[in-house]
C-alpha positions in Angstrom: -59.8 9.7 60.3 -58.1 9.9 56.9 -55.8 8.1 54.5 -52.6 6.5 55.6 -49.5 8.3 54.5 -46.3 6.4 53.5 -44.2 9.1 55.0 -45.6 8.5 58.5 -43.2 7.5 61.3 -44.0 3.8 61.2 -43.8 3.3 57.4 -40.7 2.7 55.4 -40.1 4.6 52.1 -40.2 2.6 48.8 -37.4 3.3 46.4 -37.1 2.7 42.7 -33.9 2.5 40.7 -34.2 3.4 37.0 -31.3 2.8 34.5 -31.4 4.7 31.3 -28.9 4.2 28.4 -27.1 7.3 29.5 -27.2 7.3 33.4 -28.6 5.6 36.4 -31.3 7.2 38.6 -31.1 5.8 42.1 -33.4 6.0 45.1 -36.5 7.6 43.5 -39.0 7.7 46.3 -42.4 6.3 45.2 -45.7 5.7 46.9 -47.7 2.5 47.2 -50.5 4.0 45.2 -48.3 5.1 42.3 -49.1 3.7 38.9 -46.6 3.0 36.2 -47.5 6.4 34.6 -46.5 8.3 37.8 -43.0 6.8 37.8 -42.6 7.1 34.1 -43.5 10.8 34.2 -41.2 11.4 37.1 -38.3 9.8 35.2 -39.1 11.9 32.1 -39.1 15.1 34.2 -35.7 14.2 35.7 -34.0 13.5 32.4 -35.8 16.4 30.6 -37.5 14.2 28.0 -40.5 15.7 26.1 -41.0 13.0 23.4 -42.3 10.5 25.9 -44.5 8.5 23.6 -41.5 6.4 22.3 -40.3 5.1 25.7 -41.4 2.8 28.5 -40.2 1.2 31.7 -39.2 -2.5 31.5 -38.7 -4.9 34.4 -37.9 -8.6 34.9 -40.6 -10.7 36.5 -40.2 -13.6 38.8 -39.7 -16.0 35.8 -36.8 -13.8 34.6 -38.8 -12.7 31.6 -38.6 -9.0 30.5 -42.0 -7.2 30.7 -43.2 -3.7 30.2 -44.6 -1.8 33.1 -48.3 -1.1 32.7 -49.1 2.6 33.0 -52.7 2.2 34.2 -51.8 -0.3 37.0 -50.1 0.3 40.3 -46.5 -0.7 40.6 -47.0 -2.8 43.6 -49.8 -4.6 41.9 -47.6 -5.9 39.1 -45.1 -8.8 39.1 -42.1 -6.6 39.8 -39.2 -8.1 41.8 -37.3 -6.2 44.4 -33.6 -6.0 44.5 -32.5 -8.2 47.5 -29.6 -5.9 48.3 -31.6 -2.7 49.0 -35.2 -3.8 48.6 -35.8 -1.4 45.8 -37.5 -1.8 42.4 -35.3 -1.9 39.4 -36.5 -0.7 36.0 -34.9 0.0 32.6 -35.9 3.1 30.7 -35.9 1.9 27.0 -37.4 2.6 23.6 -40.7 0.9 23.5 -42.2 2.2 20.2 -40.1 2.9 17.1 -40.8 5.5 14.4 -41.2 4.5 10.8 -38.6 7.1 9.7 -36.1 8.5 12.2 -35.2 11.8 10.6 -38.6 13.5 10.4 -40.2 11.9 13.4 -37.5 12.3 16.1 -37.4 16.0 16.9 -35.3 16.6 20.0 -31.6 15.8 20.5 -32.0 14.0 23.8 -34.5 11.6 22.2 -32.2 10.9 19.3 -29.3 10.3 21.6 -31.2 7.7 23.7 -32.2 6.0 20.4 -28.6 6.0 19.3 -27.3 4.4 22.6 -30.0 1.7 22.6 -29.6 0.7 19.0 -25.8 0.5 19.4 -26.1 -1.6 22.5 -28.5 -3.9 20.7 -26.1 -4.4 17.8 -23.1 -5.0 20.1 -25.0 -7.5 22.2 -26.1 -9.3 19.0 -29.8 -8.9 19.8 -30.1 -6.9 16.6 -28.6 -8.6 13.5 -26.2 -6.4 11.6 -24.3 -7.5 8.5 -20.4 -7.2 8.7 -20.3 -4.4 6.1 -23.0 -2.4 7.9 -21.2 -2.9 11.2 -18.1 -1.3 9.9 -20.1 1.6 8.5 -22.0 2.1 11.7 -18.8 1.9 13.7 -17.4 4.8 11.7 -20.4 7.0 12.6 -20.2 5.9 16.3 -16.6 6.9 16.5 -17.3 10.2 14.8 -20.1 10.9 17.4 -17.9 10.0 20.3 -14.5 11.4 19.3 -15.2 13.9 16.5 -13.0 14.1 13.4 -10.3 11.5 12.8 -7.0 12.7 14.1 -3.7 11.1 15.2 -4.4 12.4 18.8 -7.2 9.8 19.2 -5.9 6.5 20.6 -6.6 3.1 19.2 -10.2 2.2 18.6 -11.8 -0.2 21.2 -13.4 -2.8 18.9 -15.5 -4.3 21.7 -17.4 -1.0 21.9 -18.0 -0.6 18.2 -18.2 -4.1 16.5 -20.2 -7.1 17.6 -18.3 -10.2 18.6 -19.8 -12.4 15.9 -18.6 -10.1 13.2 -15.0 -10.0 14.5 -14.8 -13.8 14.9 -16.4 -14.4 11.5 -13.4 -13.0 9.5 -9.7 -13.9 9.6 -8.6 -10.3 10.3 -6.5 -8.9 13.0 -7.5 -6.1 15.3 -5.3 -3.6 13.4 -7.0 -4.5 10.1 -10.4 -3.9 11.6 -9.2 -0.6 13.1 -7.7 0.4 9.7 -11.0 -0.1 7.9 -13.0 1.7 10.5 -10.5 4.6 10.4 -10.7 4.7 6.7 -14.5 5.3 6.8 -14.2 7.5 9.8 -12.0 9.9 7.9 -14.9 10.4 5.4 -17.2 11.8 8.1 -14.9 14.8 8.8 -16.9 17.9 9.7 -19.9 16.1 11.2 -21.1 17.1 14.6 -22.2 14.6 17.3 -25.9 15.2 16.4 -25.3 14.7 12.7 -23.2 11.5 13.2 -25.8 10.0 15.5 -28.5 10.8 13.0 -26.5 9.1 10.2 -26.1 6.1 12.5 -29.8 5.8 12.9 -30.5 6.3 9.2 -28.3 3.3 8.4 -29.6 1.3 11.4 -33.3 1.7 10.5 -32.6 -0.2 7.2 -31.5 -3.3 9.1 -33.8 -6.2 8.8 -34.5 -6.6 12.5 -34.5 -2.9 13.4 -37.5 -1.8 15.6 -39.0 -5.3 15.9 -39.9 -6.8 19.3 -40.2 -10.6 19.2 -42.4 -12.7 21.5 -42.8 -16.5 21.4 -46.3 -17.6 20.3 -48.1 -20.6 18.9 -51.1 -21.1 16.6 -53.9 -23.5 16.8 -51.6 -26.4 15.7 -49.2 -25.5 18.6 -46.4 -24.6 16.1 -43.6 -22.7 17.7 -43.6 -19.2 16.2 -42.5 -15.7 17.0 -44.7 -12.6 16.8 -42.8 -9.5 15.6 -44.3 -6.1 16.5 -42.9 -3.2 14.5 -44.0 0.3 13.4 -45.0 -1.2 10.0 -47.2 -4.0 11.3 -47.2 -7.5 12.7 -45.1 -10.3 11.3 -45.0 -14.0 12.0 -41.6 -15.7 12.1 -40.8 -19.4 12.1 -37.8 -21.1 13.4 -34.5 -19.2 14.0 -35.3 -16.9 11.0 -36.0 -13.4 12.3 -35.5 -11.6 9.0 -38.2 -12.9 6.7 -41.8 -12.8 8.1 -44.3 -15.5 6.9 -46.7 -13.8 6.7 -46.8 -10.1 7.4 -49.8 -7.8 8.2 -49.5 -4.1 7.9 -51.4 -1.8 10.4 -53.6 -0.6 7.6 -54.9 -4.2 7.1 -55.5 -4.8 10.8 -58.9 -3.7 12.1 -58.9 -4.9 15.7 -56.8 -6.9 18.2 -58.5 -8.5 21.3 -57.4 -10.7 24.1 -59.9 -13.3 25.3 -59.6 -16.6 27.0 -55.8 -16.3 27.1 -55.8 -15.9 23.3 -55.2 -13.1 20.9 -57.7 -12.5 18.1 -56.6 -10.2 15.3 -59.3 -9.1 12.8 -58.4 -7.8 9.4 -60.2 -5.4 7.1 -61.6 -8.3 5.1 -63.2 -9.8 8.3 -60.8 -12.7 8.6 -59.5 -13.6 12.0 -56.1 -14.9 13.2 -55.9 -16.4 16.7 -52.8 -17.2 18.6 -51.5 -17.4 22.2 -48.2 -16.6 23.8 -46.0 -19.2 25.3 -45.8 -17.3 28.6 -49.0 -15.9 30.0 -47.0 -13.3 32.0 -46.2 -11.4 28.8 -49.8 -11.3 27.5 -50.3 -7.8 28.9 -47.0 -6.6 27.3 -48.0 -7.9 23.9 -51.4 -6.3 24.0 -50.0 -3.0 25.3 -47.3 -3.0 22.5 -49.9 -3.7 19.8 -52.2 -1.0 20.9 -49.5 1.6 21.4 -47.8 0.9 18.1 -51.1 1.0 16.2 -52.0 4.4 17.9 -48.7 5.8 16.9 -49.3 4.5 13.4 -52.6 6.5 13.3 -51.0 9.5 15.0 -48.4 9.9 12.3 -51.1 10.3 9.7 -52.8 13.1 11.5 -51.8 16.7 11.8 -49.2 17.5 14.5 -50.5 18.6 17.9 -49.7 22.0 19.3 -47.1 20.5 21.6 -45.3 18.8 18.7 -45.5 22.0 16.6 -43.8 23.9 19.4 -41.1 21.2 19.7 -40.5 21.3 16.0 -40.2 25.1 16.1 -37.8 24.9 19.0 -35.8 22.1 17.3 -35.6 24.2 14.1 -34.3 27.2 16.1 -31.8 25.0 17.9 -30.7 23.6 14.6 -30.2 27.0 13.1 -28.3 28.2 16.2 -26.3 25.0 16.1 -25.5 25.5 12.4 -24.3 29.1 13.2 -22.2 27.7 16.0 -20.8 25.0 13.8 -20.0 27.5 11.1 -18.2 29.5 13.7 -16.4 26.5 15.0 -15.5 25.4 11.5 -14.1 28.9 10.8 -12.1 28.7 14.1 -11.0 25.2 13.2 -9.9 26.4 9.8 -8.0 29.3 11.3 -6.5 27.0 13.9 -5.5 24.5 11.1 -4.0 27.4 9.2 -2.1 28.6 12.3 -1.0 25.0 12.9 0.1 24.7 9.3 2.0 28.0 9.5 3.5 26.9 12.9 4.5 23.6 11.3 6.1 25.4 8.4 8.0 27.7 10.7 9.2 24.7 12.7 10.3 23.1 9.4 12.1 26.3 8.5 13.7 26.5 11.9 14.8 22.8 11.6 16.0 23.6 8.1 17.9 26.6 9.2 19.3 24.6 12.2 20.5 21.9 9.7 21.9 24.6 7.5 23.7 26.1 10.5 25.1 22.8 11.5 26.2 22.2 7.9 27.8 25.7 7.9 29.6 25.0 11.2 30.7 21.7 9.8 31.9 23.5 6.6 33.8 26.1 8.8 35.4 23.3 10.8 36.4 21.5 7.6 37.6 24.9 6.2 39.7 25.5 9.3 41.1 22.0 8.9 41.8 22.6 5.3 43.5 25.9 6.2 45.7 24.2 8.7 46.6 21.6 6.1 47.3 24.3 3.6 49.4 26.2 6.1 51.3 23.0 6.7 51.7 22.4 3.0 52.8 26.1 2.6 55.5 25.5 5.2 56.6 22.4 3.4 56.5 24.2 0.1 58.5 27.1 1.4 61.1 24.7 2.7 61.1 22.9 -0.6 61.3 26.3 -2.4 64.4 27.2 -0.4 65.9 23.9 -1.2 65.1 24.4 -4.8 66.6 27.9 -4.7 69.7 26.4 -3.2 69.9 23.7 -5.8 69.3 26.3 -8.5 72.2 28.3 -7.2 74.4 25.2 -7.2 73.3 24.3 -10.7 73.9 27.9 -11.9 77.4 27.8 -10.4 78.0 24.5 -12.0 76.8 25.9 -15.3 79.1 28.9 -15.0 82.0 26.6 -14.2 81.1 24.4 -17.2 80.8 27.4 -19.5 84.2 28.6 -18.3 85.6 25.2 -19.0 84.0 25.3 -22.4 85.5 28.6 -23.2 88.9 27.4 -22.1 88.4 24.3 -24.2 87.5 26.4 -27.2 90.6 28.6 -26.7 92.8 25.5 -26.4 91.2 24.2 -29.6 91.8 27.4 -31.4 95.5 27.3 -30.3 95.8 23.8 -31.5 94.2 24.7 -34.8 96.6 27.6 -35.1 99.5 25.3 -34.3 98.2 22.8 -36.9 98.1 25.4 -39.6 101.6 26.6 -38.7 102.8 23.0 -38.9 101.1 22.5 -42.2 102.7 25.7 -43.6 106.0 24.5 -42.3 105.5 21.1 -43.9 104.8 22.8 -47.2 107.9 24.9 -47.0 109.9 21.9 -46.2 108.5 19.9 -49.1 109.2 22.7 -51.5 112.8 22.9 -50.3 113.2 19.2 -50.6 111.8 19.3 -54.1 114.3 21.9 -55.2 117.2 19.9 -53.6 116.2 16.6 -55.2 115.6 17.8 -58.7 119.0 16.6 -59.8 118.9 13.3 -57.9 115.5 12.2 -59.2 116.6 9.1 -60.6 118.8 8.1 -57.8 116.2 8.7 -55.2 113.1 7.1 -56.8 112.5 5.0 -53.8 112.7 8.0 -51.6 110.2 10.0 -53.7 107.7 7.2 -53.8 107.8 7.0 -50.0 107.4 10.8 -49.8 104.4 10.5 -52.1 102.8 7.9 -49.8 103.2 10.3 -46.9 101.8 13.4 -48.5 98.8 12.7 -50.8 98.6 15.3 -53.6 94.9 14.5 -54.2 93.9 15.8 -50.8 95.6 19.1 -51.6 93.8 19.2 -55.0 90.5 18.6 -53.4 90.9 21.5 -51.1 92.2 23.7 -54.0 89.2 22.7 -56.1 86.8 24.6 -53.7 88.0 28.1 -53.5 85.1 29.2 -51.2 86.0 26.7 -48.6 89.0 27.3 -46.4 91.7 24.9 -46.2 91.3 24.6 -42.5 88.2 25.2 -40.3 86.7 24.7 -36.9 83.7 22.8 -35.7 81.6 25.9 -35.3 82.2 26.9 -38.9 81.0 23.6 -40.2 77.9 23.8 -38.0 77.1 27.3 -39.4 77.5 26.1 -42.9 75.1 23.3 -42.4 72.5 25.6 -40.8 72.8 28.0 -43.7 71.3 25.5 -46.2 68.1 27.1 -47.6 66.3 23.9 -48.7 64.7 23.2 -45.2 63.4 26.7 -44.9 61.7 26.5 -48.3 60.1 23.2 -47.5 58.7 24.6 -44.2 57.3 27.6 -46.0 55.6 25.3 -48.6 54.2 23.1 -45.8 52.7 26.2 -44.1 51.1 27.6 -47.3 47.4 27.0 -46.3 44.3 29.2 -46.2 43.8 30.8 -42.8 40.3 32.0 -42.9 36.9 30.6 -43.9 33.8 32.5 -44.9 30.1 31.5 -44.4 27.2 33.1 -46.1 25.1 35.1 -43.6 22.0 36.9 -44.8 22.4 40.5 -44.4 18.8 41.4 -44.1 16.3 39.3 -41.9 12.8 38.4 -43.2 10.3 41.2 -42.7 8.0 40.9 -39.6 4.5 39.8 -40.2 1.9 42.3 -39.3 -1.3 41.3 -37.4 -4.5 41.9 -39.3 -6.4 44.9 -38.0 -9.0 44.2 -35.3 -12.5 44.3 -36.3 -14.7 47.0 -34.9 -16.6 45.6 -31.9 -18.5 48.7 -31.1 -21.8 47.2 -32.4 -21.5 44.2 -30.0 -20.7 46.5 -27.1 -23.6 48.8 -27.7 -26.2 46.0 -27.5 -28.4 46.7 -24.4 -31.5 45.3 -23.0 -34.2 47.9 -23.7 -37.1 45.9 -22.3 -38.5 47.1 -19.0 -39.8 44.7 -16.4 -43.5 44.2 -16.3 -45.3 46.7 -14.2 -47.7 45.4 -11.5 -51.3 45.5 -12.4 -53.0 48.8 -11.4 -56.6 49.5 -10.7 -58.7 52.5 -11.5 -59.3 55.1 -8.9 -63.0 54.2 -8.5 -62.4 50.4 -8.1 -62.0 48.6 -4.8 -59.4 45.8 -4.5 -61.1 42.6 -3.3 -59.7 40.8 -0.2 -57.5 37.7 -0.8 -59.1 34.4 -1.0 -58.1 32.1 2.0 -58.2 29.1 -0.3 -55.3 30.5 -2.3 -53.0 30.6 0.8 -54.0 27.0 1.6 -53.2 25.9 -2.0 -49.9 27.7 -1.7 -49.1 25.9 1.6 -50.1 22.5 0.0 -47.8 23.2 -2.9 -45.0 24.1 -0.6 -45.5 20.9 1.4 -45.6 18.9 -1.8 -42.3 20.5 -2.9 -40.7 19.7 0.5 -41.9 16.1 0.3 -40.5 15.8 -3.2 -37.3 17.3 -2.1 -37.1 15.0 0.9 -37.9 12.0 -1.3 -35.1 12.8 -3.7 -32.7 13.3 -0.8 -33.8 9.9 0.7 -33.2 8.2 -2.7 -29.8 9.8 -3.0 -28.8 8.7 0.5 -30.1 5.2 -0.1 -28.0 5.0 -3.3 -24.9 6.2 -1.5 -25.6 3.9 1.4 -25.9 0.9 -1.0 -22.6 1.9 -2.7 -20.9 2.1 0.7 -22.1 -1.3 1.7 -21.1 -2.9 -1.6 -17.6 -1.4 -1.2 -17.3 -2.6 2.3 -18.6 -6.0 1.4 -16.1 -6.4 -1.4 -13.3 -5.3 0.9 -13.9 -8.0 3.6 -15.5 -10.9 1.7 -12.1 -12.4 0.8 -11.1 -12.6 4.4 -14.2 -14.6 5.6 -13.5 -17.7 7.6 -14.9 -21.1 7.0 -18.5 -21.6 8.3 -17.3 -24.6 10.4 -15.1 -22.4 12.5 -16.7 -21.9 15.9 -16.9 -18.3 17.2 -14.4 -17.8 20.0 -15.7 -17.2 23.4 -19.2 -18.5 22.7 -18.6 -22.2 23.1 -19.3 -22.5 26.8 -23.0 -21.7 27.1 -26.1 -22.9 25.3 -27.3 -19.4 24.7 -24.0 -18.7 23.0 -24.4 -21.7 20.7 -27.9 -20.6 19.8 -26.8 -17.1 19.1 -24.0 -18.4 16.8 -26.5 -20.7 14.9 -29.0 -17.8 14.6 -26.4 -15.4 13.3 -25.2 -17.9 10.8 -28.8 -18.5 9.6 -29.3 -14.7 9.4 -26.0 -14.3 7.5 -27.1 -16.9 4.9 -30.5 -15.2 4.5 -29.0 -11.8 4.3 -26.5 -13.0 1.6 -29.4 -14.5 -0.4 -31.4 -11.3 -0.2 -28.4 -9.2 -1.3 -27.8 -11.5 -4.2 -31.4 -11.1 -5.3 -31.4 -7.4 -4.7 -33.9 -7.5 -1.8 -33.9 -5.1 1.2 -35.9 -5.0 4.4 -39.0 -3.3 2.8 -38.9 -5.5 -0.3 -39.0 -8.6 1.9 -41.8 -7.1 3.8 -43.8 -6.4 0.7 -43.2 -9.9 -0.6 -44.6 -11.3 2.7 -47.8 -9.3 2.1 -48.6 -11.1 -1.2 -52.2 -12.2 -1.4 -55.2 -11.0 0.5 -55.3 -10.9 4.3 -57.6 -13.9 4.4 -55.2 -15.9 2.3 -52.3 -15.0 4.7 -54.5 -15.8 7.7 -55.2 -19.3 6.2 -51.5 -19.7 5.6 -50.8 -18.8 9.2 -53.4 -21.4 10.5 -51.8 -24.0 8.2 -48.2 -23.4 9.6 
C-alpha cells in the first residue's frame, strides 16, 4: 500500500522543544523518522543561523547525564527522555565546538551573540572558572553590551547577572563597592557598540584556563579517576579537582587516529604510541567520540582555504561591518550633537537659574531699599523735628546773647561812669590836699601829728610812680590794659621765627630719557624663499612603436596577494600582542585593587553550604584559585601551561598517562 504517515488521523504528532540561549522554540513538529540532523537544520533555519558547524543539540538521558544528539541517528532511537507534562522532547541548542581564535573565525553577529550568552552563563553558573579580576573586567563589557555607555540614567547593576557567586563571597566587599568597580571599568568602554562589546568579552574569555574545554570522567588501565578535556587545541588529561593544568596534553597535530573498540577508546599518536582509556559512563561514549571527531575535523578545516559559502559570509560580514561603521559614525555624530545641545540646554538652564537668583536678589535688594527708604523717611521726620527744636533753641540762645550783650553794654557804661566819678573824686581830693597844705604851712609844728596821719592816708610814692611814666595815664580802664598787653611785639616775632622753614623741596629728574634701541635690520630671506624642487617625477617606462607589451604574469599577482596576506597577518599579530599587553595590565590593576579585601580561606561561601554539589564547587574553586595565583606569580598563562604539559615526546606522555 505505502508508507505510514504520522499525520494520519489515528497518529499523534510528536513535538520537540528547543531552548537556545536567546529564546525558546516550542512545539516543533517532528517525524518519527527524523534524525538529529533534521531537527538541527530546522532549528538553524528558524533562528537564521548559517555558521552551523559550531553548535549542537544536547539532551539529558535517563541517568540525568547530558549527552549530545547524534546527527546520523534517529531521534526516537536515542536515549532521549520526554517531558512528562506535555510528552515532548526537550533539547538545548548549545555551542559544541569552539574556535581557536574568536575574532577571525566567528563571522556573523548572531553566532557571536550566542557564544557571548553561553560563555556568560557558564561563568555565572561557575562551570567555567574565572578569576576575580577577570570577572570584573568581563562584567564591564557585559554591561556595555546590554546598556550601552555608562550614564546616570541606568539603574543599579544587578550583580547576580554579571558576577559569579563565588567571586562575590570571596571578598569582604559590599554590593556598592562591587558596583563602583564595575562602573569604573564600564566608563572606559564608552563608544563601543553591542557587537564590539561582545567581541571584547569573548576576547578576554578565550584566555581563561577552562574556556572551550568539555570535561568527561574517564579512567586508565589502572582505574585511576581522571577527566578527559576536549578543546580546539587538543586533548588533555586532568587529575583530581584540578581542571586548569593538564597532565599530559596532546595537540591535534600529534594525534593520528581515535577509535572506539570494546568499550574503550584508543588514541594513536604520530610516533605510533597508543593511549587507551574508557569512560565512567557508557552512555556518553558516543558523545565523546563525536566530539573528538568533530573537533579534529574543525582543526583541519581551519588550515584549509575557505569554502565558497564561508567566503560569501565573510564578504557579507565585511559589508555589514562597513555599513554598521557608517551608522555608528552617524550615531556618534548625532550623539555628539545631542550632547552639545544638552550641554547648551544645561548652560541655558544654569543661566536661567542664575538670572532667577539674581532677580530674587534684586527683589530682595529693592525690598531692603524700600525698608531703608522708610527708615530714612522716619529719620528725616525726626531730624526735621529736631531741626525745628534746634532752631527754636537757637532763637532763644540768640535772644539770651542779645540780652547779655545789652547787659554788658550797660555794665560798661556804668563802669565808665564810675571811673569818671573816681577821677573827679581824685581831682577833688588833690584840690583839697593842696588847700590844706596852704592852710597848714604856718602850723607845721603844731600839727605834726596831724600831718603824719595825713601822710599815712595819701602815699606820695604812688603818685610819683604814676608821674614817672608819662606815657601811661594816671587812670585807665580794663580794656585799655588788655590792648596794651596785646600790643607786645615779642610774641609775634617768636611766631615768625618759628615759621621760618623751607616750603619746597626739589628732586633731580632727568630731562632727556635714554634713547630707544633700534632693532638690527632683518636679513634678506629671498634666497631661502626662492628654493624650489626642480626635479620632475619619474616618467613611466615607454616602449618603442614596433614593440609589443607582453601580458602580465599570473604568478606576480599571486605573489602580491601572498605579500598582502602576510602583511595582514603581521598587522593582526601586532594588534593581538598589543591587546594582550593591555589585557594583562588591566588584570594586574584589578588584581591590585581587590587583593587587599580578600577574605580568609576558612570562610565558607554563603548560600553553598546546604548541598554536596555546592561544597564540591567551593573546594574546586578554591583549588583553582590557588593554581591560578601560582601561575600568575610565575608568569604563566593558559597557553604557557599547555605548552609545558606537552614536554617530551608523545610516547613519553603516553607512558606517563599509563603510569598515573
